[in-house]
Short mmCIF file of the C-alpha atoms (twelve columns), coordinates in Angstrom:
data_MODEL
# 
_entry.id   MODEL 
# 
loop_
_atom_site.group_PDB 
_atom_site.id 
_atom_site.type_symbol 
_atom_site.label_atom_id 
_atom_site.label_alt_id 
_atom_site.label_comp_id 
_atom_site.label_asym_id 
_atom_site.label_seq_id 
_atom_site.Cartn_x 
_atom_site.Cartn_y 
_atom_site.Cartn_z 
_atom_site.pdbx_PDB_model_num 
ATOM 1  C CA . UNK A 1  0.000   0.000  0.000  1 
ATOM 2  C CA . UNK A 2  1.121   3.461  -0.648 1 
ATOM 3  C CA . UNK A 3  1.903   5.947  2.064  1 
ATOM 4  C CA . UNK A 4  -0.960  8.184  0.983  1 
ATOM 5  C CA . UNK A 5  -3.512  5.354  1.354  1 
ATOM 6  C CA . UNK A 6  -2.202  4.447  4.807  1 
ATOM 7  C CA . UNK A 7  -2.330  8.073  5.917  1 
ATOM 8  C CA . UNK A 8  -5.884  8.354  4.625  1 
ATOM 9  C CA . UNK A 9  -6.943  5.166  6.445  1 
ATOM 10 C CA . UNK A 10 -5.416  6.403  9.713  1 
ATOM 11 C CA . UNK A 11 -7.205  9.726  9.274  1 
ATOM 12 C CA . UNK A 12 -10.460 7.830  8.608  1 
ATOM 13 C CA . UNK A 13 -10.108 5.731  11.776 1 
ATOM 14 C CA . UNK A 14 -9.275  8.824  13.822 1 
ATOM 15 C CA . UNK A 15 -12.275 10.654 12.369 1 
ATOM 16 C CA . UNK A 16 -14.574 7.696  13.177 1 
ATOM 17 C CA . UNK A 17 -13.353 7.635  16.795 1 
ATOM 18 C CA . UNK A 18 -13.897 11.359 17.092 1 
ATOM 19 C CA . UNK A 19 -17.342 11.002 15.512 1 
ATOM 20 C CA . UNK A 20 -18.365 8.351  18.083 1 
ATOM 21 C CA . UNK A 21 -17.028 10.489 20.923 1 
ATOM 22 C CA . UNK A 22 -18.925 13.551 19.692 1 
ATOM 23 C CA . UNK A 23 -22.125 11.532 19.230 1 
ATOM 24 C CA . UNK A 24 -21.884 10.350 22.864 1 
ATOM 25 C CA . UNK A 25 -21.285 13.914 24.007 1 
ATOM 26 C CA . UNK A 26 -24.298 15.010 21.979 1 
ATOM 27 C CA . UNK A 27 -26.476 12.365 23.676 1 
ATOM 28 C CA . UNK A 28 -25.372 13.545 27.114 1 
ATOM 29 C CA . UNK A 29 -25.961 17.196 26.245 1 
ATOM 30 C CA . UNK A 30 -29.364 16.421 24.740 1 
ATOM 31 C CA . UNK A 31 -30.352 14.586 27.933 1 
ATOM 32 C CA . UNK A 32 -29.170 17.502 30.090 1 
ATOM 33 C CA . UNK A 33 -30.990 19.990 27.885 1 
ATOM 34 C CA . UNK A 34 -34.197 17.975 28.176 1 
ATOM 35 C CA . UNK A 35 -33.841 17.807 31.967 1 
ATOM 36 C CA . UNK A 36 -33.329 21.553 32.205 1 
ATOM 37 C CA . UNK A 37 -36.295 22.177 29.937 1 
ATOM 38 C CA . UNK A 38 -38.497 20.026 32.186 1 
ATOM 39 C CA . UNK A 39 -37.310 21.869 35.301 1 
ATOM 40 C CA . UNK A 40 -37.946 25.202 33.627 1 
ATOM 41 C CA . UNK A 41 -41.430 24.228 32.498 1 
ATOM 42 C CA . UNK A 42 -42.404 23.151 36.023 1 
ATOM 43 C CA . UNK A 43 -40.783 26.098 37.838 1 
ATOM 44 C CA . UNK A 44 -43.745 28.539 37.649 1 
ATOM 45 C CA . UNK A 45 -46.127 25.933 39.072 1 
ATOM 46 C CA . UNK A 46 -43.691 25.043 41.864 1 
ATOM 47 C CA . UNK A 47 -43.188 28.724 42.645 1 
ATOM 48 C CA . UNK A 48 -46.936 29.340 42.816 1 
ATOM 49 C CA . UNK A 49 -47.399 26.339 45.110 1 
ATOM 50 C CA . UNK A 50 -44.585 27.548 47.377 1 
ATOM 51 C CA . UNK A 51 -46.138 31.012 47.601 1 
ATOM 52 C CA . UNK A 52 -49.556 29.559 48.430 1 
ATOM 53 C CA . UNK A 53 -48.045 27.297 51.081 1 
ATOM 54 C CA . UNK A 54 -46.123 30.197 52.638 1 
ATOM 55 C CA . UNK A 55 -49.231 32.380 52.664 1 
ATOM 56 C CA . UNK A 56 -51.240 29.617 54.313 1 
ATOM 57 C CA . UNK A 57 -48.570 29.147 57.006 1 
ATOM 58 C CA . UNK A 58 -48.363 32.888 57.592 1 
ATOM 59 C CA . UNK A 59 -52.130 33.175 57.967 1 
ATOM 60 C CA . UNK A 60 -52.166 30.355 60.521 1 
ATOM 61 C CA . UNK A 61 -49.279 31.896 62.459 1 
ATOM 62 C CA . UNK A 62 -50.910 35.322 62.411 1 
ATOM 63 C CA . UNK A 63 -54.097 33.885 63.863 1 
ATOM 64 C CA . UNK A 64 -52.204 32.079 66.608 1 
ATOM 65 C CA . UNK A 65 -49.927 34.956 67.642 1 
ATOM 66 C CA . UNK A 66 -52.529 37.729 67.840 1 
ATOM 67 C CA . UNK A 67 -53.785 38.789 71.224 1 
ATOM 68 C CA . UNK A 68 -55.247 41.898 72.762 1 
ATOM 69 C CA . UNK A 69 -53.142 44.043 75.086 1 
ATOM 70 C CA . UNK A 70 -56.076 45.960 76.493 1 
ATOM 71 C CA . UNK A 71 -59.460 44.951 77.718 1 
ATOM 72 C CA . UNK A 72 -61.956 47.835 77.900 1 
ATOM 73 C CA . UNK A 73 -59.045 50.313 77.520 1 
ATOM 74 C CA . UNK A 74 -57.258 48.849 80.575 1 
ATOM 75 C CA . UNK A 75 -53.914 47.077 80.226 1 
ATOM 76 C CA . UNK A 76 -54.292 43.542 81.538 1 
ATOM 77 C CA . UNK A 77 -52.102 42.107 84.313 1 
ATOM 78 C CA . UNK A 78 -50.637 39.463 81.965 1 
ATOM 79 C CA . UNK A 79 -49.459 42.219 79.637 1 
ATOM 80 C CA . UNK A 80 -47.798 44.106 82.486 1 
ATOM 81 C CA . UNK A 81 -46.012 40.909 83.552 1 
ATOM 82 C CA . UNK A 82 -44.874 40.274 79.994 1 
ATOM 83 C CA . UNK A 83 -43.494 43.818 79.688 1 
ATOM 84 C CA . UNK A 84 -41.606 43.448 82.954 1 
ATOM 85 C CA . UNK A 85 -40.085 40.150 81.809 1 
ATOM 86 C CA . UNK A 86 -39.081 41.600 78.467 1 
ATOM 87 C CA . UNK A 87 -37.320 44.511 80.136 1 
ATOM 88 C CA . UNK A 88 -35.765 42.567 83.012 1 
ATOM 89 C CA . UNK A 89 -34.818 39.177 81.563 1 
ATOM 90 C CA . UNK A 90 -34.411 39.755 77.829 1 
ATOM 91 C CA . UNK A 91 -32.753 43.194 77.877 1 
ATOM 92 C CA . UNK A 92 -35.406 44.838 75.750 1 
ATOM 93 C CA . UNK A 93 -35.095 48.654 76.056 1 
ATOM 94 C CA . UNK A 94 -37.992 50.335 77.825 1 
ATOM 95 C CA . UNK A 95 -38.365 52.720 74.902 1 
ATOM 96 C CA . UNK A 96 -39.131 49.749 72.607 1 
ATOM 97 C CA . UNK A 97 -41.985 48.464 74.725 1 
# 
């Protein structure tokens, strides 16, 4: 065989190996692209569900943590005790209460 034919055959084999490698890379990239597309398509729904869940939790917490400080325009004894504890034990400034 001539040198030119051998060189061409070596180039052909090298090109086939590179082609297989690039085809495998293409498969991996196509799979990743598909995965990202699926995540992107579901993101708005997931975000909306997360917002609704957070709002529901906040509403429940707001209902549970609301109490009245005054009863008939008189500060209740429990409130006075709480203020004293905040100032004495938890170092809350009097101006903040």
